N, C-alpha and C positions, 0 to 999 in steps of 0.2 A: 480520376473522374469517371463516373459511371454513366454509361449510355442508358437512358430510359426510353423504353418503347411506349409510345402513347397508344393506348387501346381506344378504339372508337366503340361507344355503346350505341347499339342500334335500337330504335324504337319500332314497334310494330303497329300497323294500322288495321283495324277491323272496320269495314265500311258497310253501312246498312242502307239498302234501297228496297224496301218492302213495306207491307202493311204493318202498322204498329212499330215502325222503326224506332221512334223516340222511346217508347216503353221498353222494348227489348234492349236497346242501347243502355238505358239506365240500369236495367236488371243485370246485364252482363258486367257493367261497371261495378256494381255492388258485389257480384260473385268474384270478379278478379281482385277487388280490394280485400275481400275476405281471404283470398289466397296469397295475400301480401304483395300483390302487384299494384303499382301506382298507375292510375288511369286519368285521362282527360277526355272530355267530350267536346268535339268540334273545335279543338284548340291545338294547332300545330306548334305553337310557340312554347308550350309548357313542357318541361323535361319529365317525361313519364315513360313507363314500360310499354303501355298500350295507349294509342290514340283511337278513340271510338268516334267515328265520323258518320253522322246521319243527315248531313246537309244535302242540298240538291245535287251537286256535282262533285266528282272526285277532284280534289285540289292538286296543284303542282306539289309534289312531295319533296321535302328537303332531303339532302343526301343521307341523313342518318335515320330516315324512316323507310321501313320495308313495307310494301303492299302485301300484307299477310293474308287476310281472310275477308271475303265479301259475302254478305247475305243478300240475295237478290231474288226478284221475281223474274219470270221469263222475259218480260218486256224491258227489263233493265240490264240484262246480261251483256248487251253490247257496250254499255257505258263502262263496264269494269274489265271486259276482256282485253282492251287495249292497254290497260294499266299493268297487266301482268301479275295479278294477284296470285299468291302461292296456292290458295285454296278458294273455291267458290262453293257456297252452301245454298242448296235450293230444295224445295219440297219435291219429293220423289215423283209425285204425280205430275209435276210441271216439267220434268226433264224430257226433252225430245230426243229423237234418234241421233241427231248430230252431236249431242253431248254425252250419250251413253258410252261408258267405257273410259271416259276421260279421268285419269288418275287424280286430277286436281279437283274434281267434282265430289262433294260430300252431300249425300241426300238424307232427308229425314221424312218420316211418315208415321202417322198414327193409325193408318189402315193397312199398309203394305209392309210385310216382314222382309222384303227384299231390299229395303232401304238400308243405308249405312248405319243410321240411328233410327230405331223404331221403338214403339211402346206396345206393351202387351198386358193382358190381365188387369184391365181397368175395373176397379170397383169403388163405389161411392156409398158412404153412409153419413148422412147429415152434411156437415161442412168438410169432412175428411175424404180425400180421394187417395187411393193407393194403387200403384201400378209399377210395372217393370220397365226399365229402359235397357235396351239391348244394343250393344255396339261392339263390333269386332270380337264377338264371342264372350264379351263381358256383360253380365247381367247385374243390374243395380236396382234394388227395390227402393221406391220413392213414396213418401207419404207427405201430402201437402194439404194445407188449409185451402180449400177450393174457393173460399170467399176472398182470398188474397192472390193466389196463383191459379193458372189453368194448366191442364196437361200439355196444351200447346206451348205455353210459356217455357215449361221445363224441357220439352222436346227440342224447341228451337235453340234455346240457350245451350243445351248439351251438344247439339250438332255443331254450332258455331265454335264453342270452346274446345271441343275435341279437334276440330279442324285447325285451331290455333295451337294445338299441342298441350292443352290442359287435360290432366287425367279425369276420366269420368267420375271417379270417386270424389274428387274435389268439387266438381260441379254439382252432383246430386247431394253431396254433403251439405251444401249451402241451403238447400230446401228442407233439410231435416232439422233445422234449428227450431 
């Protein structure tokens, strides 16, 4: 008789409490699905790799769900800090002194190159916008149809998914389609 060890598969939650949360949530779901991850939005019962949650409050998490990443604005940081999210993503310009230097904080900015994820060299011609995303010394050139996506969309999605452990090339590659 063989002893079988049951492995528990953990699901990860990305929580959104910010402007345009529903839009960013859907976009991140599409990006993760294109990277062969299964996602669900606002559904803790579905067996998926990532649960994307943009409802009003953080729910009681089942034992197999890890509080992975939270995208928040400063006025919502308190609602997620008690949940013990592995990473918190916030606009660089919104981070106050009490959060500076926190290893769990990932910042993004379109104006400040000191952010963990920043964009540079933005140029637009007609409906096409081209720019660089820089994170951790990795530079990725992005070309988007600006009638569909904004530079901000790409920047926020990149920051959240890098915080969740998805490689920058997988994220920016989605927008190159």
